[in-house]
C-alpha positions in Angstrom: -2.6 -5.5 -50.4 -0.7 -6.4 -47.0 -2.6 -3.3 -45.1 -5.9 -4.9 -46.8 -5.0 -8.4 -45.4 -4.2 -7.0 -42.0 -7.5 -5.2 -41.9 -9.4 -8.0 -43.0 -7.7 -10.5 -40.4 -8.5 -8.0 -37.7 -11.9 -7.7 -38.8 -12.7 -11.6 -39.0 -10.9 -11.8 -35.4 -13.2 -8.8 -34.1 -16.5 -10.8 -35.6 -15.5 -14.1 -33.9 -14.4 -12.4 -30.6 -17.4 -10.2 -30.1 -20.2 -12.6 -30.0 -18.2 -14.9 -27.8 -17.9 -12.3 -25.2 -21.6 -11.3 -25.5 -22.3 -14.9 -24.8 -20.2 -15.3 -21.9 -22.0 -12.1 -20.3 -25.5 -13.4 -20.8 -24.4 -16.5 -19.3 -22.7 -14.9 -16.2 -26.1 -12.8 -15.3 -28.2 -15.7 -15.4 -25.6 -18.1 -13.4 -25.6 -18.3 -9.8 -23.2 -15.9 -7.6 -19.8 -16.9 -6.7 -19.6 -17.8 -2.7 -17.8 -15.2 -0.8 -14.0 -15.3 -0.9 -13.9 -14.0 2.6 -11.9 -16.6 5.0 -12.0 -16.2 9.0 -8.6 -18.0 8.8 -6.9 -15.1 9.0 -8.8 -13.6 11.3 -8.7 -16.4 13.9 -4.7 -16.1 13.2 -4.7 -12.8 14.2 -6.9 -13.2 16.9 -4.6 -16.1 18.4 -1.3 -14.1 18.0 -2.3 -10.8 19.6 -3.7 -12.7 22.4 -0.5 -14.5 22.9 1.2 -11.1 23.0 -0.9 -9.6 25.3 -0.9 -12.7 27.5 3.0 -12.9 27.6 3.0 -9.2 28.7 0.4 -9.8 31.2 2.4 -12.4 32.5 5.6 -11.1 32.6 5.6 -7.7 33.9 6.1 -7.2 37.3 3.7 -7.2 40.0 4.9 -4.5 41.6 4.9 -2.5 38.7 1.2 -3.3 37.3 -0.6 -0.3 38.3 2.5 1.7 36.4 0.6 4.4 34.3 3.2 7.3 32.4 1.1 9.8 33.9 -2.1 10.5 36.1 -4.7 10.9 33.3 -3.9 7.6 31.6 -4.9 4.1 32.2 -2.4 1.6 34.1 -0.4 -1.0 32.5 -3.6 -3.5 34.3 -6.1 -1.1 33.2 -4.9 -1.4 29.7 -4.8 -4.9 29.6 -8.6 -5.0 31.3 -9.8 -2.6 28.6 -8.6 -4.8 25.7 -10.0 -8.2 27.2 -13.2 -6.3 27.7 -13.6 -4.9 24.1 -13.1 -8.9 22.9 -15.5 -10.2 25.3 -17.5 -7.6 23.8 -17.3 -9.1 20.1 -18.1 -12.9 21.7 -21.1 -11.5 23.2 -22.1 -10.1 20.3 -21.4 -13.2 18.2 -23.0 -15.4 20.5 -26.1 -13.0 19.9 -26.3 -11.9 23.6 -26.5 -8.6 25.1 -23.0 -6.9 25.1 -22.1 -5.9 28.8 -20.5 -2.2 27.8 -19.8 -1.3 31.4 -15.8 -2.1 31.7 -14.4 -3.8 34.7 -12.8 -1.9 37.2 -9.0 -2.5 38.0 -10.3 -3.1 41.8 -12.6 -5.9 40.5 -9.5 -8.1 39.9 -8.1 -9.3 43.3 -4.2 -9.5 42.0 -2.2 -10.1 38.8 -3.2 -13.5 38.2 -6.9 -12.3 37.9 -5.8 -10.0 35.0 -3.8 -12.4 33.5 -6.8 -15.1 33.6 -9.1 -12.4 32.5 -6.9 -11.3 29.3 -6.3 -15.2 28.1 -9.9 -16.4 28.7 -11.1 -13.2 26.3 -8.9 -14.0 23.6 -9.2 -17.5 23.9 -13.0 -17.0 23.7 -12.7 -14.7 20.8 -10.6 -17.2 18.7 -13.0 -20.1 19.5 -15.8 -17.7 18.4 -14.4 -16.9 15.0 -13.4 -20.9 14.5 -17.1 -21.7 15.4 -18.7 -19.2 13.1 -16.3 -20.1 10.3 -16.6 -18.3 7.0 -20.4 -18.4 6.9 -21.3 -17.3 10.3 -18.6 -14.1 10.2 -21.0 -13.0 7.6 -23.5 -12.3 9.7 -25.0 -8.9 10.2 -24.5 -7.6 14.1 -24.9 -4.2 15.3 -21.7 -2.4 16.2 -22.6 -1.4 19.8 -20.0 2.0 19.4 -21.6 3.6 16.5 -25.0 1.5 16.6 -24.5 0.4 12.9 -25.1 -2.8 11.4 -21.7 -4.7 10.2 -21.0 -8.2 9.4 -19.6 -10.0 12.4 -16.2 -10.3 10.4 -16.1 -6.4 10.4 -16.5 -6.1 14.1 -13.8 -8.9 14.7 -11.4 -7.0 12.4 -11.8 -3.7 14.6 -11.7 -5.4 17.7 -8.4 -7.3 16.6 -7.0 -4.0 15.3 -7.6 -2.3 18.9 -5.6 -5.1 20.0 -2.7 -4.3 18.0 -2.6 -0.7 19.2 -3.0 -1.7 22.5 -0.1 -4.1 22.2 2.1 -1.2 21.1 0.9 0.7 23.6 1.9 -1.7 26.6 5.2 -2.1 24.7 5.6 1.7 25.2 4.6 1.2 29.1 7.3 -1.5 28.8 10.3 1.3 27.9 8.9 4.1 30.0 9.2 1.8 33.4 12.7 1.0 31.8 12.1 -2.4 31.2 12.4 -4.6 27.9 9.2 -6.0 26.4 9.4 -10.0 25.9 9.5 -9.6 22.2 12.5 -7.5 22.2 14.7 -9.9 24.4 17.4 -11.9 23.1 16.2 -15.8 22.3 17.9 -18.2 24.3 
């Protein structure tokens, strides 16, 4: 008897729940789609974070070591900074709807360390300003990734460029160590 009443209760429960879930499914299919959950804030924050780190290293690395390279086949410290800032500038140009300048500036295009520092600082400031101005909706715009000629969302391109900056940061930390120097982030805080 107890088994029969348990089965009846289970049957009654199923009979009440199944029609309710079917009604919810029908309303979900006809309702307007929910807006994207994407937020541009993490990318803005990360752009500023790596911009700050790379600018600090650009300012800190000694002038007489600015053209240091671990071996002749690698880019110098200054060339690495120029390369990283150029990638961010390409992102900005694409985000503004401009044709990106894919030719990378040469080290000789920069008169001195101060010019490289300014180039790095401005690139990351422009990258952050673009993300802030586009907001969530604008970062969902479709653009063409110039490195593989594929359509992507601007947010995806930003993610690629920011990730590139993170890897560049790690490489420049190695340059510090190979040059016998301590990177700013590794120094004791005063």
